[in-house]
C-alpha positions in Angstrom: -1.4 -26.9 19.3 1.8 -25.2 18.4 4.6 -24.7 20.9 5.3 -21.2 22.3 8.4 -21.0 20.2 6.5 -21.7 17.0 3.8 -19.3 18.1 6.2 -16.5 18.6 7.9 -17.2 15.3 4.7 -17.0 13.3 5.1 -13.5 11.9 1.8 -13.5 10.0 0.0 -14.5 13.2 1.7 -11.8 15.2 1.1 -9.1 12.7 -2.7 -10.0 12.8 -2.5 -9.7 16.5 -0.8 -6.3 16.4 -3.5 -5.0 14.0 -6.2 -6.5 16.2 -4.9 -4.8 19.3 -4.4 -1.5 17.6 -7.9 -1.7 16.1 -9.5 -2.6 19.5 -7.8 0.2 21.5 -8.3 2.8 18.7 -12.1 2.4 19.0 -12.1 4.2 22.3 -10.9 3.8 26.0 -11.2 0.1 26.9 -10.3 -1.8 30.1 -8.1 -4.9 30.3 -11.1 -7.0 31.2 -12.9 -5.8 28.1 -9.8 -6.5 26.0 -9.7 -10.0 27.4 -13.4 -10.5 26.6 -13.0 -9.3 23.0 -9.9 -11.4 22.6 -11.8 -14.6 23.6 -14.1 -14.1 20.6 -11.6 -12.5 18.2 -11.0 -14.0 14.8 -7.2 -13.2 15.3 -7.3 -15.5 18.3 -6.3 -18.6 16.3 -5.4 -20.6 19.5 -8.8 -20.0 21.2 -7.3 -18.5 24.4 -9.9 -17.5 27.0 -8.0 -14.3 27.7 -5.0 -12.3 26.5 -2.0 -13.1 28.8 -0.6 -10.1 30.5 2.9 -10.7 29.1 1.5 -10.9 25.5 -0.5 -7.8 26.0 2.4 -5.6 27.1 4.8 -7.1 24.5 2.2 -6.5 21.7 1.4 -3.1 23.1 5.1 -2.1 22.9 5.5 -3.4 19.3 2.3 -1.7 18.2 3.6 1.6 19.6 6.9 1.2 17.7 5.5 -0.3 14.5 2.6 2.2 14.0 4.3 5.2 15.7 1.5 5.7 18.3 1.3 6.1 22.1 -1.0 3.8 24.1 -1.9 5.4 27.4 -3.9 4.3 30.5 -6.4 6.7 32.1 -7.5 7.2 35.7 -10.2 4.5 35.1 -7.6 2.0 34.1 -8.8 2.1 30.5 -6.4 2.0 27.5 -6.6 4.5 24.7 -4.4 5.9 21.9 -3.1 9.4 22.4 -4.0 11.6 19.5 -5.9 8.8 17.8 -6.5 11.1 14.8 -2.8 10.5 13.9 -3.8 7.0 12.8 -6.5 8.3 10.5 -4.1 10.8 9.1 -1.3 8.3 8.4 -2.1 6.7 5.0 -0.4 3.3 5.5 -1.6 2.8 9.1 -5.1 3.8 8.1 -5.2 1.5 5.1 -3.8 -1.5 7.1 -6.3 -0.8 9.9 -9.2 -0.5 7.5 -8.2 -3.7 5.6 -8.0 -5.7 8.9 -11.2 -4.2 10.2 -13.0 -5.2 7.0 -11.5 -8.7 7.0 -12.5 -9.2 10.6 -16.1 -8.0 10.0 -16.5 -10.2 6.9 -15.3 -13.3 8.7 -17.8 -12.6 11.5 -20.6 -12.1 8.9 -20.2 -15.2 6.8 -23.9 -15.2 5.9 -23.3 -12.1 3.8 -20.3 -13.6 1.9 -22.3 -14.0 -1.4 -23.6 -10.4 -1.2 -20.2 -8.6 -0.9 -18.1 -8.9 -4.1 -14.4 -8.0 -4.5 -12.0 -7.7 -7.4 -9.5 -10.5 -7.6 -6.2 -9.5 -5.8 -2.9 -11.0 -6.8 -1.2 -13.1 -4.1 1.7 -11.6 -2.2 0.1 -10.4 1.1 1.8 -13.2 2.9 5.1 -11.4 2.5 3.9 -8.2 4.1 4.7 -9.2 7.6 8.3 -10.4 7.1 9.0 -7.3 5.0 7.6 -4.9 7.6 9.5 -6.7 10.3 12.7 -6.4 8.2 12.1 -2.7 7.7 11.6 -2.3 11.4 14.7 -4.3 12.4 16.8 -3.0 9.4 17.4 -6.6 8.4 18.7 -7.6 5.0 16.4 -10.1 3.2 17.3 -12.9 0.8 14.5 -12.7 -1.9 13.7 -15.2 -4.6 11.9 -13.3 -7.3 10.6 -14.1 -10.8 9.7 -11.0 -12.9 7.1 -11.2 -15.7 8.7 -12.7 -18.8 11.6 -14.2 -17.0 12.2 -18.0 -17.5 13.1 -18.7 -13.9 13.3 -17.1 -10.5 16.5 -15.5 -9.2 17.7 -15.2 -5.5 19.5 -12.0 -4.3 19.7 -9.8 -1.2 17.5 -6.7 -0.8 17.4 -3.9 1.7 13.6 -3.0 2.0 13.0 0.8 2.2 9.2 1.1 1.9 6.0 -0.6 0.9 3.4 0.8 -1.5 0.1 -0.4 -2.7 -1.0 0.5 -6.3 -4.0 -0.9 -8.2 -4.6 -3.9 -5.9 -1.0 -4.9 -5.8 1.7 -4.5 -3.1 5.2 -3.3 -4.1 8.4 -3.0 -2.1 11.0 -0.4 -2.9 14.5 -1.8 -2.1 18.1 -1.0 -2.4 19.7 -4.0 -4.2 23.4 -4.1 -3.1 24.3 -6.6 -5.9 23.6 -4.0 -8.6 24.0 -0.9 -6.4 20.5 0.4 -7.5 17.1 1.2 -6.1 14.4 -1.2 -7.5 10.7 -1.8 -7.1 9.4 -5.4 -6.9 5.8 -6.7 -6.9 5.0 -8.9 -3.9 2.9 -11.2 -6.1 6.0 -12.2 -8.0 8.0 -13.1 -4.9 8.6 -16.9 -4.5 10.3 -16.7 -1.1 11.8 -14.4 1.5 14.3 -15.3 4.1 15.7 -13.0 6.8 19.5 -12.8 7.2 21.6 -11.7 10.2 23.0 -8.9 8.2 21.9 -5.4 9.0 21.5 -2.3 6.8 21.3 1.4 7.4 18.4 3.4 5.9 19.9 6.7 4.5 19.1 9.6 6.8 17.7 11.7 3.9 15.4 8.9 2.6 11.8 10.1 2.2 9.4 7.5 0.8 6.7 10.0 -0.1 9.2 12.3 -1.8 10.7 9.4 -3.7 7.4 8.7 -5.4 6.1 12.3 -5.5 6.4 12.7 -9.2 5.7 9.1 -10.1 2.5 7.5 -11.3 2.1 4.4 -9.1 5.5 2.8 -8.6 7.2 3.9 -11.9 10.1 6.2 -11.2 12.0 7.0 -14.3 15.8 7.5 -14.5 17.6 10.8 -14.0 17.6 11.6 -17.7 13.9 12.1 -17.7 12.1 14.9 -15.8 8.5 15.4 -14.6 6.4 17.4 -17.0 3.2 19.4 -16.8 0.4 17.6 -18.6 -2.9 19.4 -19.4 -6.1 17.6 -20.5 -9.8 18.4 -21.1 -12.5 15.8 -20.7 -16.2 15.4 -21.1 -18.3 16.6 -18.2 -19.8 13.2 -17.5 -16.3 11.8 -17.1 -14.9 14.7 -15.1 -16.6 13.6 -11.9 -14.6 10.4 -11.9 -11.4 12.5 -11.8 -12.8 14.8 -9.2 -13.8 12.0 -6.8 -10.7 9.8 -7.5 -7.7 11.9 -8.8 -5.3 10.1 -11.0 -2.3 11.6 -9.2 -1.7 13.8 -6.1 -0.6 16.6 -8.4 -3.9 16.7 -10.2 -5.6 20.2 -10.2 -8.8 21.3 -11.9 -8.1 24.4 -14.0 -10.1 26.8 -16.1 -12.3 25.0 -18.7 -10.8 24.6 -22.2 -13.3 25.1 -25.1 -16.1 24.7 -22.6 -14.9 21.3 -21.2 -13.6 20.6 -17.7 -9.8 20.7 -17.7 -7.1 19.3 -15.4 -3.4 19.6 -15.0 -0.8 17.1 -13.7 2.9 17.3 -12.9 4.6 13.9 -13.0 6.8 11.6 -15.1 5.0 10.8 -18.3 5.4 7.1 -17.8 3.6 4.5 -20.0 1.3 3.5 -17.1 -0.1 7.0 -16.8 -0.5 7.5 -20.5 -2.5 4.3 -20.7 -4.8 5.8 -18.1 -5.4 8.8 -20.4 -5.8 6.6 -23.5 -8.5 4.6 -21.7 -10.8 7.7 -21.9 -10.7 7.5 -25.7 -12.4 10.3 -27.5 -13.8 11.7 -24.2 -10.4 13.2 -23.4 -8.1 15.6 -25.3 -4.5 16.3 -24.5 -3.4 19.9 -24.7 0.1 19.9 -23.2 2.9 19.1 -23.7 3.1 19.5 -27.5 4.8 16.1 -28.1 2.2 14.2 -26.2 -0.7 16.0 -28.0 1.0 15.0 -31.3 1.3 11.4 -30.1 -2.4 11.2 -29.2 -3.3 12.8 -32.5 -1.3 10.2 -34.4 -2.9 7.3 -32.5 -6.3 8.8 -33.0 -5.7 9.0 -36.8 -4.4 5.5 -36.9 -7.5 4.2 -35.1 -9.7 6.2 -37.4 -8.0 4.6 -40.4 -8.5 1.1 -39.0 -12.3 1.7 -38.7 -12.7 3.4 -42.1 -11.5 0.4 -44.1 
């Protein structure tokens, strides 16, 4: 059994506890006795406590309120609930974290179904979520050891984490890198180590994470020389439903059909990652705007045609 000191310093353990408490209270008004009962059988209860100590409950409750920007209240029946619980569902990151933890807990409690529920492989890196979130909360500079794809060896440098973003099964952190005086995005699966420092940083008052990535596809934000563009495509009807149910980008809009085919417009940086998504539809998709992109697709189609006509 770990000492209390080690228990408190286990950020991954504590983060699991915070999510568990948020999840438990978010399901509806619940008494302290019921919370204790659920904690005794909770998967997050790694140390097999028979109840949740009062001091832990109030400390975790305060952290949950701060970390997830919610208010936990107690009603006349001494039951705890989250004020305006719909706020959790409306907040994308909180909702995703809560859903991921709920699913993880459910699966662990239903081990007999493990061979009937299949997932895509997810790159490692989740273990760094807790220390990065804590650093963002405490405005603490981190010392990160990172090895990018194609780099011969890892490099260690300070970062000021501004926000986390998930894209295509990978977690990314947007940081200000003081050594190079630039904003950068790093994949958590390429991090070797993270160490907190005693140095603090100040998040710019005008920083808006959603606005920063507004015109980006995923995590690719191009430099100031390149501007977002309107992109218009048409696509076969049987493929259009995939775009309707899972848009490629928040700016996606369905517009009037073109030549009888469903059509969509986008407004974003024409980064390679987004263009690869369009290319993946092959002959089922036609680019109409901008002109330069239509010409590029036409050239690539002609090249592919030539390869198969030999």
